[in-house]
C-alpha positions as CSV (number, residue, x, y, z in Angstrom):
1,M,15.9,3.4,23.4
2,P,12.5,2.5,24.0
3,A,10.5,0.2,21.7
4,R,9.2,1.6,18.8
5,D,5.6,2.1,19.0
6,L,3.4,-0.3,16.4
7,Y,2.6,2.4,14.1
8,H,5.3,4.1,14.1
9,N,6.3,3.3,10.1
10,R,2.8,4.5,8.8
11,V,3.4,7.8,10.6
12,K,6.4,8.5,9.2
13,N,5.9,7.1,5.7
14,A,2.3,9.4,6.1
15,L,4.2,12.1,6.8
16,I,7.1,11.6,4.2
17,A,4.0,11.9,1.4
18,E,3.0,14.9,2.5
19,G,6.7,16.5,2.0
20,W,8.1,16.3,5.1
21,S,11.7,15.2,6.1
22,I,12.5,13.4,8.6
23,T,15.4,14.6,10.8
24,H,15.0,12.4,13.5
25,D,14.1,8.8,14.3
26,P,13.7,9.1,17.2
27,Y,13.9,13.0,18.7
28,L,16.4,13.1,21.4
29,V,15.9,15.7,23.8
30,I,18.7,15.6,26.8
31,I,18.5,17.7,29.9
32,G,21.1,17.4,33.1
33,R,21.1,13.4,33.0
34,G,18.0,13.2,31.6
35,K,17.2,11.7,28.1
36,A,13.5,11.6,26.5
37,Y,12.8,9.8,23.5
38,I,10.1,11.4,21.1
39,D,9.1,9.2,18.5
40,L,9.9,11.5,15.4
41,G,10.8,14.8,14.3
42,A,10.6,16.5,10.9
43,E,10.9,19.5,8.7
44,L,9.5,20.8,6.0
45,P,11.5,21.9,2.8
46,L,12.7,25.6,2.3
47,A,10.2,25.3,-0.6
48,A,7.1,24.2,0.9
49,E,4.0,26.1,1.7
50,K,4.9,26.5,5.3
51,Q,8.5,26.8,5.3
52,G,11.1,26.2,7.8
53,R,8.3,24.8,9.9
54,K,9.5,22.3,12.4
55,I,7.5,19.5,14.8
56,A,8.0,16.5,16.9
57,V,5.4,13.7,16.9
58,E,4.3,11.3,19.4
59,I,3.0,8.3,18.4
60,K,0.4,6.1,20.4
61,S,-1.7,3.3,19.2
62,F,-4.3,2.9,22.3
63,L,-4.0,-0.9,21.9
64,G,-4.3,-1.3,25.9
65,E,-7.3,-2.7,27.9
66,S,-8.9,0.5,28.2
67,E,-8.8,3.6,25.9
68,L,-9.5,6.0,29.0
69,Y,-6.4,4.8,30.1
70,D,-4.1,4.4,27.5
71,F,-5.6,8.5,26.8
72,E,-4.6,9.1,30.6
73,R,-1.0,7.9,29.3
74,A,-0.7,9.7,26.1
75,V,-2.1,12.8,27.6
76,G,0.8,12.8,30.5
77,Q,3.5,12.1,28.2
78,Y,2.6,15.0,25.8
79,V,2.6,17.0,28.4
80,F,6.2,16.2,30.0
81,Y,7.3,16.2,26.0
82,R,6.2,19.3,25.7
83,S,8.0,20.9,28.7
84,L,11.0,19.6,27.7
85,I,10.6,20.4,24.2
86,V,10.2,24.1,25.0
87,Q,13.9,24.0,26.8
88,Q,15.8,22.5,23.9
89,E,14.1,23.4,20.6
90,A,11.0,26.0,21.6
91,D,10.6,26.4,17.9
92,R,9.7,23.3,17.4
93,M,5.9,22.0,17.6
94,L,4.8,18.7,19.3
95,Y,2.4,16.6,17.7
96,L,0.0,13.6,19.8
97,A,-1.0,11.4,16.4
98,V,-3.2,8.8,16.9
99,P,-5.3,6.7,14.3
100,L,-8.8,7.7,13.3
101,D,-11.1,5.4,14.8
102,T,-9.1,6.2,18.2
103,Y,-9.8,10.0,17.5
104,E,-13.3,9.1,16.4
105,G,-13.8,7.4,19.7
106,V,-11.7,8.2,23.2
107,F,-11.2,11.3,22.0
108,Q,-14.8,12.1,21.3
109,E,-15.6,10.9,24.4
110,L,-17.7,14.0,27.2
111,I,-15.1,12.9,30.2
112,T,-12.1,13.8,27.9
113,Q,-12.9,17.0,26.3
114,P,-12.2,19.1,29.2
115,V,-8.5,17.8,29.3
116,L,-8.3,18.7,25.1
117,N,-9.8,21.8,25.3
118,E,-7.9,23.0,28.3
119,L,-4.6,21.8,27.2
120,S,-5.2,22.7,23.0
121,I,-2.9,19.4,22.1
122,P,-2.1,19.7,18.7
123,M,-2.7,16.2,16.6
124,I,-2.0,14.1,13.6
125,V,-5.2,11.8,12.9
126,F,-3.8,8.9,10.8
127,R,-5.6,6.3,8.7
128,L,-4.4,2.7,9.4
129,D,-5.1,1.3,6.3
130,E,-3.5,4.2,3.7
131,E,-0.6,4.9,5.6
132,R,-2.1,8.7,5.1
133,I,-2.9,11.6,7.6
134,E,-6.2,12.2,7.4
135,Q,-6.5,15.7,9.3
136,W,-4.1,18.1,11.1
137,I,-5.3,19.7,14.5
138,P,-3.8,22.4,15.3
């Protein structure tokens, strides 16, 4: 099993605070002999407003030497995982979780906009200092 992202527990705690039940930690996708590990799987309880909603979350820290390189890797991993989830559990939506400062930085750069517009990547933007979700981007 791969190592957890640096912010794994912060995002997990933020989801729990919003009423999500963590169902998978990590969410394992098996197709043929291959395995992929997405950071988290979660569901909203049936009594919640958007009942029965299921998500998977890939968490990224963007702490490398180049945020643009980290962006490229995160998008590639997101696309790969999204294709796998459709095969295993089509009603589960995959989100990319990123820190607020990263979202306000590299995700707002002109060079990343064509990719984000074309792929329509659902995101969870989280606050590191408060272990809180700042924004859901569908």
